[in-house]
C-alpha positions as CSV (number, residue, x, y, z in Angstrom):
1,M,11.4,-18.0,-33.4
2,I,10.4,-16.5,-30.1
3,S,7.5,-14.6,-31.7
4,D,6.2,-17.8,-33.3
5,C,6.1,-19.4,-29.8
6,A,4.5,-16.4,-28.3
7,G,1.8,-16.5,-31.0
8,Q,1.1,-20.2,-30.3
9,V,0.8,-19.5,-26.6
10,S,-1.5,-16.5,-27.2
11,G,-3.8,-18.6,-29.4
12,L,-3.9,-21.4,-26.8
13,E,-4.7,-18.9,-24.1
14,M,-7.6,-17.4,-26.0
15,R,-9.1,-20.8,-26.8
16,A,-8.9,-22.1,-23.2
17,D,-11.9,-22.3,-20.9
18,A,-9.8,-20.9,-18.1
19,V,-6.4,-19.4,-17.4
20,V,-4.8,-20.3,-14.1
21,L,-1.9,-18.1,-13.0
22,L,0.1,-19.8,-10.2
23,S,2.6,-17.4,-8.7
24,R,4.7,-17.0,-5.6
25,I,3.6,-13.7,-4.1
26,T,6.5,-11.3,-4.4
27,Y,6.0,-8.0,-2.6
28,G,2.3,-8.3,-3.2
29,G,2.8,-8.9,-6.9
30,Y,3.4,-11.8,-9.3
31,S,6.7,-13.6,-9.6
32,H,8.9,-12.4,-12.4
33,D,8.1,-15.3,-14.8
34,V,4.3,-14.9,-14.3
35,K,4.7,-11.1,-14.8
36,A,6.6,-11.9,-18.1
37,F,3.8,-14.1,-19.2
38,L,1.2,-11.4,-18.5
39,D,3.3,-8.9,-20.4
40,R,3.5,-11.2,-23.4
41,S,-0.3,-11.6,-23.2
42,I,-0.9,-7.9,-24.0
43,P,-1.5,-8.6,-27.7
44,N,-4.7,-10.4,-26.6
45,I,-6.2,-7.0,-26.0
46,S,-6.5,-4.1,-28.4
47,P,-4.1,-1.2,-28.4
48,K,-7.1,1.1,-28.6
49,F,-8.8,2.3,-25.5
50,E,-12.4,2.9,-24.3
51,I,-14.2,3.8,-21.1
52,Y,-15.3,0.7,-19.3
53,K,-17.0,0.8,-15.9
54,G,-16.1,4.5,-15.6
55,E,-12.3,3.9,-16.3
56,M,-10.1,3.9,-19.4
57,H,-9.2,0.3,-20.4
58,H,-8.0,-1.5,-23.5
59,K,-10.8,-2.4,-26.0
60,M,-11.4,-6.1,-26.3
61,R,-9.7,-7.7,-29.3
62,Y,-11.6,-11.0,-29.1
63,A,-15.3,-11.7,-28.4
64,R,-14.4,-13.7,-25.3
65,F,-11.7,-14.2,-22.8
66,P,-11.2,-17.3,-20.7
67,H,-12.1,-17.4,-17.0
68,W,-9.2,-15.9,-15.0
69,I,-8.0,-17.6,-11.9
70,A,-5.0,-16.2,-10.0
71,V,-3.4,-18.4,-7.3
72,G,-0.8,-16.8,-5.1
73,Y,1.3,-18.6,-2.5
74,G,4.1,-17.8,-0.1
75,D,4.8,-16.9,3.5
76,V,3.8,-13.3,3.2
77,S,1.8,-10.8,5.3
78,D,-1.9,-10.3,5.0
79,R,-1.3,-6.9,3.4
80,E,0.8,-8.6,0.6
81,R,-2.0,-11.1,0.1
82,Q,-4.5,-8.3,-0.2
83,T,-2.3,-6.4,-2.6
84,F,-1.9,-9.6,-4.7
85,A,-5.7,-10.0,-4.8
86,A,-6.2,-6.4,-5.8
87,L,-3.6,-6.7,-8.6
88,A,-5.3,-9.8,-9.9
89,E,-8.6,-8.0,-9.8
90,R,-7.2,-5.1,-11.8
91,N,-5.7,-7.4,-14.4
92,A,-9.0,-9.3,-14.7
93,L,-10.8,-6.0,-15.2
94,N,-8.6,-5.1,-18.1
95,M,-9.0,-8.6,-19.7
96,R,-12.7,-8.8,-19.0
97,P,-13.1,-12.6,-18.5
98,P,-16.7,-13.9,-17.8
99,K,-15.6,-14.5,-14.2
100,H,-12.4,-14.2,-12.2
101,F,-11.2,-15.6,-8.9
102,V,-8.3,-15.2,-6.6
103,V,-7.0,-17.9,-4.2
104,T,-4.1,-17.4,-1.9
105,M,-2.1,-19.8,0.3
106,Q,0.1,-18.8,3.2
107,N,1.8,-22.1,3.8
108,G,1.6,-25.8,3.1
109,G,-1.2,-26.3,5.6
110,E,-3.5,-24.2,3.3
111,V,-3.0,-26.3,0.2
112,D,-6.0,-28.5,0.8
113,T,-8.2,-25.5,1.3
114,A,-6.9,-23.9,-1.8
115,M,-7.3,-27.1,-3.9
116,A,-10.9,-27.4,-2.6
117,A,-11.6,-23.8,-3.7
118,M,-10.1,-24.5,-7.1
119,Q,-12.2,-27.7,-7.5
120,N,-15.3,-25.8,-6.6
121,I,-14.5,-23.0,-9.1
122,F,-14.1,-25.6,-11.9
123,A,-17.1,-27.6,-10.9
124,T,-19.5,-24.7,-10.5
125,E,-18.2,-21.8,-12.6
126,V,-15.9,-23.0,-15.4
127,R,-17.6,-26.3,-16.1
128,V,-15.0,-27.7,-18.6
C-alpha cells in the first residue's frame, strides 16, 4: 500500500508547476520528513548517469521537472543558512528544474519578507 501512495505522490510531483519544500533548517540540512520525501522522489530521475555541467548526475527520466523552491526556516547561524542554500542548489542541479530558488527565514520577523519573495517567484517565474 505504501508503494501505491508513493507512486501517486511521484506522479503529482512531476505534473506540478512547482515543488515547494518547506523545512526547518537542521544542521544546515532539511528536516527528517523533508529528507524522507526527497529520498522517495529519487524514482523521478533515472538510475543511469551522464556528465552534466562537467559533473556526473542522474539522467533525466522525464522531459520536464517542476520549478524547485526550497524554503528553510529556523533560528540558525548564517553558516547553516548558507549550507542549506548550497544543499538545495545541489539537489536542484540533480533534478534539473527550469528554475530553482532558495528562501530562508531566521525568525518570525522575516516571514513577511519571505512571503513577498515567494509571491514574486510565482508571479514572475512560475506563472501558474
